[in-house]
KEKE-3310 file (N, C-alpha, C; in steps of 0.2 Angstrom, whole numbers, plus 5000, padded with zeros to 4 digits):
npx = (5059:5044:5045:5039:5039:5033:5034:5034:5029:5032:5019:5019:5015:5015:5011:5012:5025:5032:5031:5037:5045:5044:5040:5025:5019:5012:5002:5012:5025:5025:5024:5020:5025:5028:5035:5036:5027:5014:5006:4991:4976:4975:4979:4969:4959:4965:4965:4951:4947:4953:4945:4936:4942:4952:4944:4933:4937:4934:4921:4918:4923:4938:4936:4922:4921:4929:4921:4910:4914:4918:4906:4898:4904:4914:4928:4940:4949:4954:4963:4975:4983:4996:5003:5017:5020:5030:5029:5028:5022:5012:5013:5000:4991:4995:4992:4978:4979:4986:4976:4970:4971:4976:4987:5005:5017:5032:5039:5048:5060:5062:5069:5081:5085:5088:5074:5064:5067:5056:5040:5022:5015:5003:4994:4988:4975:4970:4965:4952:4935:4928:4916:4898:4888:4895:4906:4919:4923:4926:4921:4920:4931:4943:4943:4956:4964:4964:4969:4982:4988:4986:4994:5007:5009:5009:5021:5030:5028:5032:5045:5051:5049:5057:5069:5071:5071:5083:5092:5092:5097:5110:5115:5116:5105:5095:5089:5076:5070:5072:5064:5050:5042:5040:5030:5014:5013:5025:5034:5033:5040:5036:5036:5023:5013:5001:4986:4975:4962:4960:4966:4957:4946:4951:4953:4940:4935:4943:4944:4932:4920:4918:4929:4944:4953:4967:4971:4963:4969:4980:4974:4967:4978:4984:4974:4970:4982:4989:4983:4974:4982:4988:4979:4968:4955:4949:4949:4940:4928:4928:4925:4913:4904:4907:4912:4905:4892:4877:4869:4855:4846:4836:4826:4825:4822:4809:4802:4806:4798:4785:4786:4788:4777:4768:4763:4765:4760:4760:4773:4779:4773:4779:4792:4790:4787:4799:4806:4812:4806:4805:4802:4809:4804:4795:4803:4811:4821:4839:4843:4853:4852:4840:4845:4855:4848:4840:4850:4852:4840:4840:4850:4844:4835:4822:4808:4807:4797:4791:4791)
npy = (5031:5030:5034:5022:5022:5028:5042:5040:5045:5040:5040:5051:5054:5067:5069:5056:5053:5061:5054:5042:5028:5032:5028:5023:5022:5008:5000:4995:4992:4991:4994:5003:5006:5014:5007:5006:5011:5010:5020:5029:5040:5045:5034:5025:5031:5032:5018:5015:5023:5018:5008:5015:5024:5039:5049:5052:5057:5069:5067:5064:5071:5067:5064:5062:5050:5041:5040:5035:5022:5015:5016:5008:4995:4993:4986:4982:4994:4999:4990:4993:5001:4999:4995:4994:4989:4989:4981:4979:4968:4959:4941:4935:4944:4945:4932:4934:4944:4938:4930:4936:4933:4940:4946:4950:4942:4943:4937:4940:4928:4916:4905:4907:4919:4927:4927:4942:4953:4957:4959:4960:4971:4971:4984:4988:4993:4988:4975:4965:4959:4943:4944:4942:4938:4936:4925:4927:4939:4954:4963:4978:4982:4975:4978:4989:4985:4971:4970:4975:4964:4954:4959:4959:4945:4942:4948:4941:4928:4931:4935:4923:4914:4919:4918:4904:4902:4909:4901:4888:4892:4895:4883:4877:4873:4871:4885:4884:4876:4880:4891:4887:4888:4901:4915:4920:4933:4938:4949:4950:4953:4960:4961:4968:4967:4974:4977:4991:4988:4976:4980:4989:4981:4974:4984:4988:4977:4976:4989:4990:4992:4980:4972:4965:4974:4976:4973:4982:4993:4994:4994:5006:5015:5012:5016:5029:5036:5033:5028:5038:5048:5043:5039:5050:5054:5041:5036:5045:5041:5028:5029:5035:5026:5014:5012:5022:5019:5009:4993:4984:4969:4958:4953:4962:4974:4971:4972:4985:4992:4990:4997:5010:5012:5013:5002:4994:4982:4973:4973:4967:4955:4950:4948:4938:4928:4926:4920:4927:4931:4921:4913:4910:4904:4915:4925:4934:4924:4923:4930:4932:4939:4947:4955:4962:4969:4977:4985:4993:5000:5007:5016:5023:5030:5023:5014:4998:4986:4976:4979)
npz = (4709:4719:4737:4748:4761:4777:4788:4805:4822:4838:4850:4863:4880:4890:4903:4908:4905:4915:4926:4924:4931:4944:4960:4967:4983:4991:5003:5017:5013:4999:4981:4966:4949:4934:4920:4906:4891:4878:4866:4868:4872:4859:4851:4853:4846:4833:4830:4829:4819:4808:4802:4794:4787:4782:4777:4784:4796:4803:4808:4821:4837:4846:4859:4860:4852:4858:4870:4865:4860:4872:4879:4871:4871:4862:4861:4855:4850:4862:4865:4859:4866:4878:4894:4905:4921:4936:4950:4968:4979:4992:4994:4996:4991:4978:4974:4971:4961:4951:4945:4935:4920:4908:4905:4902:4912:4922:4936:4951:4956:4968:4967:4961:4967:4983:4994:4996:5009:5017:5024:5024:5036:5049:5055:5072:5072:5061:5059:5053:5055:5050:5037:5039:5030:5019:5012:5007:5011:5022:5037:5047:5061:5073:5091:5097:5107:5106:5093:5095:5101:5091:5081:5087:5088:5075:5071:5078:5072:5059:5060:5065:5055:5045:5051:5051:5037:5034:5042:5035:5023:5026:5030:5018:5011:4996:4988:4982:4990:5003:5004:5006:5018:5020:5025:5018:5018:5014:5003:4985:4969:4952:4934:4925:4911:4901:4891:4888:4888:4895:4906:4911:4914:4924:4934:4936:4943:4954:4960:4965:4979:4985:4983:4990:5003:5002:4989:4983:4986:4978:4966:4966:4966:4953:4945:4948:4949:4938:4926:4924:4920:4909:4899:4899:4893:4890:4903:4910:4903:4907:4921:4920:4913:4918:4932:4940:4936:4933:4930:4924:4926:4915:4923:4933:4926:4922:4935:4938:4928:4933:4945:4941:4935:4945:4950:4963:4969:4958:4955:4966:4965:4954:4959:4968:4959:4954:4964:4974:4986:4995:5011:5028:5043:5044:5040:5027:5016:5013:4998:4985:4973:4974:4985:4979:4969:4978:4983:4972:4970:4982:4979:4969:4976:4978:4985:4992:4984:4991:5004)
capx = (5054:5041:5046:5033:5039:5029:5038:5029:5032:5029:5015:5022:5011:5019:5010:5015:5033:5034:5031:5040:5050:5042:5037:5019:5019:5005:5002:5017:5031:5023:5024:5018:5028:5027:5042:5036:5020:5013:5000:4987:4970:4976:4980:4962:4955:4968:4963:4944:4946:4956:4940:4932:4946:4954:4939:4928:4941:4931:4914:4917:4929:4941:4932:4915:4922:4931:4916:4905:4917:4917:4899:4895:4908:4918:4934:4947:4953:4957:4969:4980:4987:4999:5008:5021:5021:5034:5025:5030:5015:5012:5011:4993:4987:4998:4988:4972:4981:4988:4971:4968:4976:4976:4993:5011:5020:5038:5039:5054:5061:5066:5073:5087:5087:5085:5067:5064:5067:5051:5033:5017:5013:4996:4993:4984:4969:4968:4962:4945:4931:4925:4909:4893:4884:4900:4911:4925:4924:4927:4917:4922:4937:4943:4946:4963:4967:4965:4973:4989:4990:4987:5000:5013:5009:5011:5028:5034:5028:5036:5052:5053:5049:5063:5075:5071:5073:5090:5096:5092:5102:5117:5116:5117:5099:5093:5084:5070:5067:5072:5058:5044:5039:5039:5023:5011:5014:5031:5033:5036:5040:5035:5034:5016:5012:4994:4983:4971:4955:4960:4967:4950:4942:4955:4951:4932:4934:4948:4943:4925:4920:4918:4936:4948:4956:4974:4972:4960:4974:4984:4970:4966:4984:4985:4969:4969:4988:4993:4979:4971:4987:4990:4973:4963:4948:4946:4948:4934:4923:4927:4922:4906:4901:4908:4913:4899:4886:4874:4866:4849:4845:4830:4821:4825:4819:4802:4800:4806:4793:4779:4787:4787:4770:4764:4760:4769:4758:4762:4781:4780:4770:4784:4797:4788:4787:4806:4808:4815:4803:4804:4803:4810:4801:4792:4808:4814:4827:4844:4843:4858:4849:4836:4849:4859:4843:4838:4855:4851:4834:4842:4854:4840:4830:4816:4807:4806:4789:4789:4791)
capy = (5027:5034:5031:5020:5022:5034:5044:5040:5047:5037:5044:5052:5057:5071:5068:5050:5053:5064:5049:5035:5026:5035:5023:5025:5018:5005:4996:4997:4992:4989:5000:5002:5011:5013:5006:5008:5011:5011:5023:5033:5041:5045:5027:5022:5035:5030:5011:5015:5026:5014:5004:5019:5029:5046:5054:5053:5059:5074:5065:5064:5073:5061:5063:5059:5044:5036:5038:5030:5016:5012:5015:5003:4989:4991:4985:4981:4999:5000:4985:4996:5004:4994:4998:4989:4991:4986:4981:4975:4966:4953:4935:4933:4949:4943:4927:4937:4948:4934:4926:4940:4929:4943:4951:4946:4943:4940:4938:4939:4921:4914:4899:4910:4924:4927:4930:4949:4953:4962:4956:4965:4971:4974:4989:4985:4995:4986:4968:4965:4953:4940:4946:4937:4937:4936:4920:4929:4946:4956:4969:4980:4981:4973:4983:4990:4981:4964:4971:4975:4957:4951:4962:4956:4938:4942:4950:4935:4923:4933:4934:4916:4911:4922:4915:4897:4902:4910:4895:4883:4894:4895:4876:4875:4870:4874:4891:4882:4872:4884:4896:4884:4890:4908:4917:4923:4941:4940:4953:4948:4959:4957:4966:4966:4971:4973:4982:4995:4985:4971:4984:4992:4976:4972:4989:4987:4972:4977:4995:4989:4992:4973:4969:4965:4980:4976:4973:4988:4999:4994:4996:5013:5019:5011:5019:5036:5040:5031:5028:5045:5053:5040:5040:5054:5053:5034:5035:5048:5037:5022:5031:5037:5021:5007:5013:5025:5017:5003:4990:4980:4962:4957:4952:4969:4979:4970:4975:4993:4995:4991:5002:5017:5013:5014:4996:4990:4975:4969:4972:4962:4948:4947:4946:4932:4923:4925:4916:4932:4932:4915:4915:4905:4906:4921:4931:4934:4921:4926:4929:4937:4943:4952:4960:4966:4974:4982:4990:4998:5004:5012:5021:5027:5033:5020:5010:4991:4985:4971:4982)
capz = (4712:4725:4743:4751:4769:4780:4794:4811:4828:4844:4854:4870:4885:4894:4910:4910:4905:4921:4932:4923:4936:4950:4964:4971:4988:4993:5010:5021:5009:4992:4977:4959:4945:4926:4917:4899:4889:4871:4864:4873:4869:4852:4848:4853:4840:4827:4828:4828:4812:4802:4798:4789:4783:4784:4774:4789:4802:4807:4810:4829:4841:4849:4866:4859:4849:4864:4875:4861:4860:4878:4881:4867:4872:4856:4865:4851:4850:4868:4866:4855:4871:4883:4899:4909:4927:4941:4957:4974:4982:4996:4990:4996:4987:4972:4972:4968:4956:4945:4943:4929:4915:4902:4905:4902:4918:4924:4943:4954:4957:4974:4966:4959:4971:4990:4995:4998:5016:5019:5025:5025:5043:5050:5061:5077:5071:5054:5059:5051:5056:5044:5035:5041:5024:5013:5015:5005:5013:5029:5039:5053:5064:5080:5095:5096:5112:5103:5088:5097:5102:5085:5078:5091:5087:5068:5071:5081:5067:5053:5062:5066:5048:5042:5055:5049:5031:5034:5044:5030:5018:5029:5030:5011:5008:4990:4988:4980:4995:5009:5004:5006:5024:5020:5025:5012:5019:5011:4997:4979:4964:4946:4929:4923:4905:4900:4887:4892:4888:4900:4913:4914:4917:4931:4938:4937:4948:4960:4963:4968:4986:4988:4983:4997:5004:5000:4981:4981:4987:4972:4960:4966:4964:4946:4941:4950:4949:4932:4920:4923:4917:4903:4894:4903:4890:4891:4910:4911:4901:4911:4927:4919:4911:4922:4939:4943:4933:4935:4924:4926:4922:4912:4929:4937:4922:4923:4941:4937:4924:4937:4950:4938:4933:4951:4952:4968:4970:4952:4956:4972:4962:4950:4963:4971:4954:4953:4969:4978:4992:4999:5018:5032:5049:5043:5037:5020:5016:5009:4990:4983:4967:4977:4989:4974:4967:4983:4983:4966:4972:4987:4976:4965:4981:4977:4990:4990:4983:4996:5011)
cpx = (5051:5043:5040:5033:5036:5033:5032:5033:5029:5025:5018:5016:5015:5018:5012:5022:5035:5034:5034:5045:5048:5038:5031:5018:5012:5007:5009:5024:5031:5024:5021:5022:5028:5034:5042:5028:5020:5006:4997:4980:4970:4976:4973:4958:4958:4965:4956:4943:4949:4951:4936:4936:4947:4948:4934:4931:4937:4924:4913:4923:4931:4937:4926:4916:4924:4925:4911:4908:4916:4910:4895:4899:4912:4925:4940:4951:4957:4963:4975:4985:4989:5003:5011:5023:5026:5030:5029:5023:5016:5010:5004:4989:4989:4994:4981:4973:4982:4982:4968:4973:4976:4982:4999:5015:5027:5039:5046:5055:5065:5069:5080:5090:5085:5078:5068:5063:5062:5044:5028:5015:5006:4996:4988:4976:4966:4965:4955:4942:4929:4918:4904:4890:4889:4906:4918:4927:4925:4922:4919:4929:4937:4945:4953:4967:4968:4969:4980:4992:4991:4993:5007:5014:5011:5018:5032:5034:5032:5043:5055:5053:5055:5069:5076:5074:5081:5095:5097:5097:5109:5119:5117:5111:5097:5088:5077:5066:5067:5066:5051:5039:5038:5032:5020:5011:5021:5030:5036:5036:5039:5034:5027:5014:5005:4991:4977:4964:4955:4962:4961:4946:4945:4953:4944:4931:4937:4947:4936:4925:4920:4925:4940:4952:4963:4975:4968:4964:4978:4980:4969:4972:4985:4980:4969:4976:4991:4988:4976:4976:4989:4985:4967:4956:4945:4945:4942:4928:4922:4924:4914:4902:4902:4908:4907:4893:4883:4870:4860:4848:4838:4824:4820:4821:4811:4799:4800:4800:4786:4780:4786:4780:4765:4761:4764:4767:4760:4770:4782:4778:4776:4790:4796:4789:4795:4809:4813:4813:4801:4806:4805:4808:4799:4796:4810:4820:4832:4843:4848:4856:4845:4840:4852:4854:4841:4843:4854:4845:4836:4846:4850:4834:4823:4815:4806:4799:4787:4790:4784)
cpy = (5030:5030:5029:5020:5028:5035:5044:5041:5043:5042:5045:5056:5060:5070:5061:5050:5056:5059:5042:5034:5028:5029:5026:5020:5015:5000:4999:4997:4990:4995:4998:5008:5009:5012:5008:5008:5012:5014:5027:5035:5041:5039:5024:5025:5032:5023:5011:5018:5022:5010:5008:5025:5036:5051:5056:5055:5064:5073:5066:5067:5067:5059:5059:5052:5039:5035:5034:5023:5012:5011:5009:4996:4988:4991:4985:4988:5001:4995:4987:5000:4999:4998:4992:4992:4986:4986:4977:4974:4960:4947:4934:4938:4947:4937:4929:4940:4943:4930:4930:4937:4933:4948:4946:4947:4940:4942:4936:4931:4920:4908:4901:4915:4924:4930:4938:4949:4958:4958:4961:4965:4974:4978:4986:4987:4993:4979:4968:4958:4950:4942:4940:4934:4936:4931:4923:4936:4948:4962:4971:4978:4979:4979:4983:4986:4974:4965:4972:4968:4953:4953:4960:4949:4937:4943:4944:4929:4924:4932:4927:4912:4913:4919:4908:4897:4904:4904:4890:4886:4894:4888:4873:4872:4874:4880:4889:4879:4876:4889:4893:4886:4897:4910:4920:4931:4943:4944:4950:4954:4956:4963:4963:4970:4969:4978:4985:4992:4980:4975:4987:4987:4974:4978:4989:4983:4974:4984:4995:4989:4985:4969:4969:4971:4981:4977:4979:4994:5000:4996:5003:5017:5018:5016:5027:5040:5038:5031:5034:5049:5050:5041:5044:5054:5047:5033:5039:5044:5031:5023:5032:5031:5014:5008:5016:5025:5011:5000:4986:4974:4963:4957:4959:4974:4977:4973:4982:4996:4995:4996:5009:5018:5014:5008:4992:4983:4971:4968:4967:4955:4945:4945:4939:4926:4921:4921:4921:4933:4926:4917:4909:4907:4913:4927:4929:4930:4925:4925:4935:4942:4948:4957:4964:4972:4979:4987:4996:5002:5009:5018:5026:5031:5030:5015:5003:4989:4980:4973:4983)
cpz = (4719:4732:4746:4758:4771:4787:4800:4817:4834:4848:4861:4874:4890:4901:4913:4910:4912:4927:4930:4928:4943:4954:4968:4977:4989:4999:5013:5018:5002:4988:4970:4955:4938:4924:4909:4897:4881:4870:4870:4870:4862:4848:4848:4847:4833:4825:4826:4821:4806:4798:4794:4786:4785:4782:4779:4796:4806:4809:4817:4832:4844:4855:4865:4856:4854:4868:4871:4861:4866:4880:4877:4867:4865:4859:4861:4851:4856:4869:4862:4860:4876:4888:4903:4915:4931:4947:4962:4978:4987:4992:4990:4992:4980:4969:4968:4961:4950:4942:4936:4924:4908:4902:4904:4909:4919:4931:4946:4957:4963:4973:4964:4964:4978:4990:4998:5005:5018:5019:5026:5033:5044:5056:5066:5076:5064:5053:5058:5053:5050:5043:5037:5035:5018:5015:5012:5007:5020:5030:5046:5056:5071:5084:5096:5101:5110:5097:5089:5098:5096:5081:5081:5089:5079:5067:5073:5075:5061:5054:5062:5059:5044:5045:5052:5041:5030:5037:5039:5024:5020:5029:5023:5008:5002:4991:4987:4985:5002:5010:5006:5012:5025:5021:5019:5012:5016:5004:4991:4974:4957:4941:4926:4917:4903:4895:4891:4893:4894:4907:4916:4917:4924:4936:4940:4943:4955:4963:4966:4975:4989:4987:4989:4997:5001:4993:4979:4981:4981:4966:4960:4964:4956:4942:4942:4948:4942:4926:4919:4920:4910:4897:4898:4900:4891:4899:4913:4909:4905:4918:4926:4917:4914:4929:4943:4939:4936:4930:4928:4922:4919:4918:4932:4933:4922:4929:4941:4933:4928:4942:4947:4936:4939:4953:4957:4969:4964:4953:4961:4969:4958:4954:4966:4966:4953:4958:4974:4985:4996:5007:5022:5039:5049:5041:5030:5020:5012:5002:4987:4977:4969:4981:4984:4971:4972:4984:4978:4968:4977:4984:4972:4970:4980:4983:4987:4989:4988:5003:5014)
residu = (MET:GLU:ASN:GLN:SER:GLU:SER:LEU:GLU:LYS:ILE:LYS:ILE:ASP:SER:LEU:GLU:GLU:ILE:LEU:GLY:LYS:LYS:PHE:PRO:VAL:LEU:ASP:ASN:GLY:PHE:VAL:ARG:VAL:ILE:ASP:TYR:MET:GLY:GLY:ASP:GLU:SER:ILE:VAL:GLN:ALA:ALA:ARG:VAL:SER:TYR:GLY:LYS:GLY:THR:LYS:LYS:VAL:ASN:GLU:ASP:ARG:GLY:LEU:ILE:ARG:TYR:LEU:LEU:ARG:ASN:PHE:HIS:THR:THR:PRO:PHE:GLU:MET:CYS:GLU:ILE:LYS:LEU:HIS:ILE:ARG:VAL:PRO:MET:ASP:THR:TRP:ARG:GLN:TRP:ILE:ARG:HIS:ARG:THR:ALA:ASN:VAL:ASN:GLU:TYR:SER:THR:ARG:TYR:SER:LEU:ALA:ILE:ASP:SER:THR:GLN:LYS:THR:ASP:SER:ASN:GLU:TRP:ARG:PHE:GLN:ALA:VAL:ASP:ASN:LYS:GLN:GLY:SER:GLU:GLY:PHE:PHE:ASP:ASN:THR:ILE:GLY:ILE:LYS:LEU:SER:GLU:ARG:GLU:GLU:GLU:LEU:GLN:GLN:PHE:ALA:ARG:GLU:ILE:TYR:GLN:GLU:ARG:LEU:GLN:LEU:GLY:VAL:ALA:ARG:GLU:GLN:ALA:ARG:LYS:ASP:LEU:PRO:LEU:SER:THR:TYR:THR:GLU:ALA:TYR:TRP:LYS:ILE:ASP:LEU:HIS:ASN:LEU:LEU:ASN:PHE:LEU:ALA:LEU:ARG:MET:ASP:SER:HIS:ALA:GLN:LEU:GLU:ILE:ARG:SER:TYR:ALA:ASN:VAL:ILE:GLY:ASN:GLU:ILE:VAL:SER:LYS:TRP:CYS:PRO:ILE:ALA:TRP:GLU:ALA:PHE:LYS:ASP:TYR:ARG:MET:ASN:ALA:MET:SER:PHE:THR:ALA:LEU:GLU:LEU:GLN:ILE:MET:LYS:GLN:ILE:PHE:ALA:GLY:SER:GLN:HIS:GLU:ALA:LYS:LYS:LEU:ALA:GLU:GLU:PHE:GLY:TRP:LEU:ASN:LYS:ILE:GLU:GLY:LYS:LEU:SER:LYS:ASN:ARG:GLU:ARG:ILE:GLU:PHE:GLU:GLY:LYS:LEU:GLU:THR:LEU:GLY:LEU:LYS:LYS:PRO:TRP:GLU)
# end
């Protein structure tokens, strides 16, 4: 009887094997490290070619196929790659991280174990101002003189909170209750397993310059130090088509057509129809859609039609 089984070998990525278990430091006491992985660029190609068989295997080179898939939003083949990371991250940053509900997560529990005796410290030159035009962002840094005082007060608060926590434990208070006043700067740890498709979506958001500095620091390490070694062809395509690219809305394209046709007046007229040029006391009112488009025009070296 013919043997129906097929001998298969697990795909191994030498450059990733070299860093398995290696801790990449992030912030003052955080880290990211790879625990395990499945697949790589080859897995993406295998998954894509299943749908049209081995007979057409040489139609495209692997690199061309992967770039085509990512460029045209064919996402399923990228789900064939998975990676498991071990991370140590401050709880406030973790709150943003865990909002990405496309991963399998197992977090360190302070109900069963003592809270990690480490809190994120802010250097005196790292205190940021609240952004004026962005309610959820920051811009610029405090003078170091003020920063020194802020860091001193931070240290006092963190030490006092830890003392209260230890005092409760020594009195026999349940761990699940003793922890309730620990600051959000306290580090936590977790295993985080995710497929490549959803990981790239995470990185597109969290490596963006508008993302909070702390989580951006983790995303940069994951992308530049880990994914680049794990799936280098997919990573190259991701940078070309997502991170270093831009898209245009239907409204923006209408204006762009008029700009390229040399019709600045018509371009401005369209912007007025879209409600982008409303004024308050003689000045353009804030319009996020217009502001985002102005940023794209600046990148392309084009003037704003309404200037």
